[in-house]
Steps between C-alpha positions, in 0.01 A plus 500: 500500500846543652809287438869538582818433306861565588850490358833469680699635207712812558486613136193718439429381145529132593291549814227679304498233230455233766202661672354598161504137387320406821239771434427347159413169667251638753139380497384860464605814314645751752430872484749599774850398604668612822870412479706509818867547408797427723810721488674309219219583254389845611734701275343332193139518613388654170545156339201370696211614284208286388228598253280576802562724802827410672604644836859433611578540869851473654524262798768348721387146425200281431334191641372195313382158619848374401700752705606858569708671232708818472567467126267502202135608503150399601205587275132506590277459193135597541181515302303739719303824500742774601624850425860627507599863549830683549506823702800736514597807700588588858320333786216754516437477125501119496273476804253738335504288183439189710207670671342572163570155358245222477577229752423130494394247759870419529781743418874459461720809526865478391752783523860583598498611863809718452610587149773714341499509120859614439827591668433865410159490671649331805778757539251784462279369782803410713642853475164659578474285812851602609443874465154520655462542873122466505336168585183574305700591188690173532169313516386675179821392325432139598151524348673489160678176593263302724150359462411448871342161567208613713421803284477290183239267650263772625304537172407130520433508875272803467281316246506181709677314220742214557855559377846350532793731430848387403728777623809407301825568684772255389769368730756627246384851433631723220427791269215413262402202718258341560364507145147392408407428137159497332490346152875540460501869604667638812264650755769698685359690795137402483239267647333210321142429606344167407140447598300182473124467505530188713542443870793292624561362847777726634678487837760739638726416792795664674584193717463713814261471796186712495532858621336612824266791576776678688829587324701430816355149513586456132858604574528233767386236249746621237791483741472122469506521119783749443820610662370818664800725542369842597191721493575825318347831392507549122485830317309427182279636225291318240783314324816606680677467836763746618590376848474222753514698820772759438698282262494439124423144382870431440606646836233298677601172335867566567413564866380139505814389313307417186688562177375362168552725197707809424431667165137522379587650160759230425280216625196596291708564187673161532174329606655395827221657702340223706125540550501309828629572850451333840462834684221752491239716667168353609226763465160483672183611323290757684190376314516125559789436740657286228869506417728550200876457485733725303842348430804722561836527322781722628541709187602861555157651436373816665142382435426129496217374272196306615340242271157569649324820599589579861210739573277235668780391735608619843827691543617240752646188342704194596847438362509125444692208356300267276419143584190280494378334815456122451686522166396277210253305712289818523504538121412134446213523748353812339522360147350166599182681608445643153376348176689661212669428168707819472708694751672839507778415746710761679865502387615587854375162623709328232808689616436388857408133443591410142561123511212429738258713296600309185415172674172644625381586148613165361246346734232755412505445118387847397600786270611844609764771500756636743457876507517808720244625751171364360216711644124469513171679537175318551313327780743439786324286757776469759665785690794466265813662640588673172154645433633855530193676358145371500491214242861564389763244602856567395843434636864508403571162658337158528186566291357237264184475288339174386240465222276217394418567134 
């Protein structure tokens, strides 16, 4: 059994009391609560603790049959066979733990995509990046900050298990954010793995046309979807980029008269770092011909981080400006083809089409959350553009997952 409850209150205690009272009136006794908290409640997430397992996940907003909200919380109560585990460590350690873990018919993986615990930790990594001149060393430094999206899904893909991953990367980024809580305790830098011994109907879409057999043909298709600016050669390692052509990221963006942010240290400390940008690099997978976009900011970084492992991708990339061909009509068409009662909806789409997306979900009468970069491994029947490794579909723009519980 699965039921939803929500509160629009901005006070954590009052919001928890409201959803708790709704839990007491359910027709079943839940053994799991997943609470999706908007920004106003995230600093007091420890308040949300039932006498059964409670997972609190930060989100940008949530969707109910009554509307789309950016305040309060949405709670999913369930009486279901499941197991919940928390894994901690660097990316290699967590991936190894995931490989050894028991997996269900359906798996949910939740973790901070990029996480810095403290100002001291941030300054330490920042200084190490400034003094190193080696691209591989820079990539190793980023391993202590980033859980790459494609890497994290490989343990599930390799066992042919279905999994959705929520790669949390808030629009307003800061030190110690995003913060996940399990039973009132902070997870910090770690990954929460929920597995269910039930199959659900799951669909992933990136709202893009299908890729072609030939990468050059795929590029021609994508020119109609994005503002293609220039094809470039990128010097990269596993998790870091040093140059676009002969220029640093900042120099390259300034060449195109793009200026967004100035001081990385100040922005992160004051939580003014914006986890969204309309410009980026479009990388092409050598394995599948699929594509992944990496957003770019013009911070003064010698080595720019990648949120996914770059090893499977070609050194040639496209510098692009983000847009979606056909706009909201494309989203409406894709969603109308699917039967679902829950959606993980990409926050970038809300930034692009907010009012029209709100109206779209009012018509749909479903529940869901607005979050960052939902990714998927499982059976992918179409030649999905963002299938960047066999059975792994992930993107940093325009990706959405629907579930029919």
